[in-house]
C-alpha positions as a Markdown table, in Angstrom:
| # | Residue | x | y | z |
|---|---|---|---|---|
| 1 | Unk | -36.3 | 47.3 | -58.8 |
| 2 | Unk | -33.7 | 46.6 | -56.1 |
| 3 | Unk | -30.1 | 47.8 | -56.9 |
| 4 | Unk | -27.0 | 45.9 | -55.7 |
| 5 | Unk | -26.6 | 48.4 | -52.8 |
| 6 | Unk | -30.3 | 48.0 | -51.9 |
| 7 | Unk | -29.8 | 44.2 | -51.7 |
| 8 | Unk | -26.7 | 44.6 | -49.7 |
| 9 | Unk | -28.5 | 46.9 | -47.2 |
| 10 | Unk | -31.4 | 44.5 | -47.0 |
| 11 | Unk | -29.0 | 41.6 | -46.4 |
| 12 | Unk | -27.5 | 43.4 | -43.4 |
| 13 | Unk | -30.8 | 43.8 | -41.6 |
| 14 | Unk | -32.8 | 40.7 | -42.8 |
| 15 | Unk | -32.4 | 37.0 | -42.3 |
| 16 | Unk | -31.8 | 35.0 | -45.5 |
| 17 | Unk | -35.5 | 33.9 | -45.5 |
| 18 | Unk | -36.7 | 37.5 | -45.2 |
| 19 | Unk | -34.3 | 38.5 | -48.1 |
| 20 | Unk | -35.7 | 35.7 | -50.3 |
| 21 | Unk | -39.2 | 36.8 | -49.6 |
| 22 | Unk | -38.4 | 40.5 | -50.4 |
| 23 | Unk | -36.7 | 39.5 | -53.6 |
| 24 | Unk | -39.5 | 37.2 | -54.6 |
| 25 | Unk | -42.0 | 40.0 | -53.9 |
| 26 | Unk | -40.1 | 42.4 | -56.2 |
| 27 | Unk | -39.9 | 39.7 | -58.9 |
| 28 | Unk | -43.7 | 39.2 | -58.8 |
| 29 | Unk | -44.3 | 42.9 | -58.9 |
| 30 | Unk | -42.1 | 43.6 | -62.0 |
| 31 | Unk | -43.2 | 43.6 | -65.6 |
| 32 | Unk | -39.6 | 44.3 | -66.8 |
| 33 | Unk | -38.9 | 41.4 | -69.2 |
| 34 | Unk | -35.2 | 42.3 | -69.4 |
| 35 | Unk | -34.8 | 42.0 | -65.6 |
| 36 | Unk | -36.7 | 38.7 | -65.5 |
| 37 | Unk | -34.6 | 37.4 | -68.3 |
| 38 | Unk | -31.4 | 38.4 | -66.6 |
| 39 | Unk | -32.6 | 36.8 | -63.3 |
| 40 | Unk | -33.4 | 33.6 | -65.1 |
| 41 | Unk | -29.9 | 33.6 | -66.7 |
| 42 | Unk | -28.3 | 34.2 | -63.3 |
| 43 | Unk | -30.3 | 31.5 | -61.6 |
| 44 | Unk | -29.6 | 28.9 | -64.4 |
| 45 | Unk | -25.9 | 29.5 | -64.6 |
| 46 | Unk | -23.3 | 29.2 | -62.0 |
| 47 | Unk | -20.4 | 31.6 | -61.7 |
| 48 | Unk | -18.0 | 28.8 | -62.7 |
| 49 | Unk | -19.8 | 28.2 | -66.0 |
| 50 | Unk | -19.8 | 31.9 | -66.8 |
| 51 | Unk | -16.1 | 32.2 | -66.0 |
| 52 | Unk | -15.3 | 29.1 | -68.2 |
| 53 | Unk | -17.1 | 30.8 | -71.1 |
| 54 | Unk | -14.6 | 33.7 | -71.0 |
| 55 | Unk | -11.6 | 33.7 | -73.3 |
| 56 | Unk | -8.5 | 32.2 | -71.6 |
| 57 | Unk | -6.6 | 35.5 | -71.4 |
| 58 | Unk | -9.5 | 37.2 | -69.6 |
| 59 | Unk | -9.9 | 34.3 | -67.2 |
| 60 | Unk | -6.2 | 34.4 | -66.4 |
| 61 | Unk | -6.4 | 38.2 | -65.9 |
| 62 | Unk | -9.2 | 37.8 | -63.4 |
| 63 | Unk | -7.3 | 35.1 | -61.5 |
| 64 | Unk | -4.2 | 37.2 | -61.5 |
| 65 | Unk | -6.2 | 40.2 | -60.2 |
| 66 | Unk | -7.8 | 38.2 | -57.4 |
| 67 | Unk | -4.4 | 36.8 | -56.3 |
| 68 | Unk | -3.0 | 40.4 | -56.2 |
| 69 | Unk | -6.0 | 41.5 | -54.1 |
| 70 | Unk | -5.5 | 38.6 | -51.7 |
| 71 | Unk | -1.8 | 39.6 | -51.4 |
| 72 | Unk | -2.9 | 43.2 | -50.6 |
| 73 | Unk | -1.5 | 44.6 | -53.8 |
| 74 | Unk | -4.3 | 47.1 | -54.3 |
| 75 | Unk | -4.4 | 50.7 | -55.4 |
| 76 | Unk | -7.2 | 52.8 | -53.8 |
| 77 | Unk | -9.8 | 54.0 | -56.2 |
| 78 | Unk | -9.0 | 57.7 | -55.5 |
| 79 | Unk | -5.3 | 57.1 | -56.4 |
| 80 | Unk | -6.3 | 55.3 | -59.7 |
| 81 | Unk | -8.6 | 58.2 | -60.5 |
| 82 | Unk | -5.8 | 60.8 | -59.8 |
| 83 | Unk | -3.3 | 58.9 | -61.9 |
| 84 | Unk | -5.7 | 58.6 | -64.8 |
| 85 | Unk | -6.6 | 62.2 | -64.6 |
| 86 | Unk | -2.9 | 63.2 | -64.7 |
| 87 | Unk | -2.3 | 60.9 | -67.7 |
| 88 | Unk | -5.3 | 61.9 | -69.8 |
| 89 | Unk | -5.8 | 65.6 | -69.0 |
């Protein structure tokens, strides 16, 4: 099974057609019913539909977070980890 990082790596070195063939090959080789079910769900639902199914407050929080990221209002992961470690230890 390909992980997200595997797919990203493949995408850097393959054309879109090569990537499609590699993914299709992996799909044909797997017997993992959960994976196939998740793939089917992903292929049958657009991101917009999935976002619309979220509660309003979650959708608004995601939009707010994306806007903050676009504005450069980000905290590096290591800083977040340090702050949480200080708070909870």
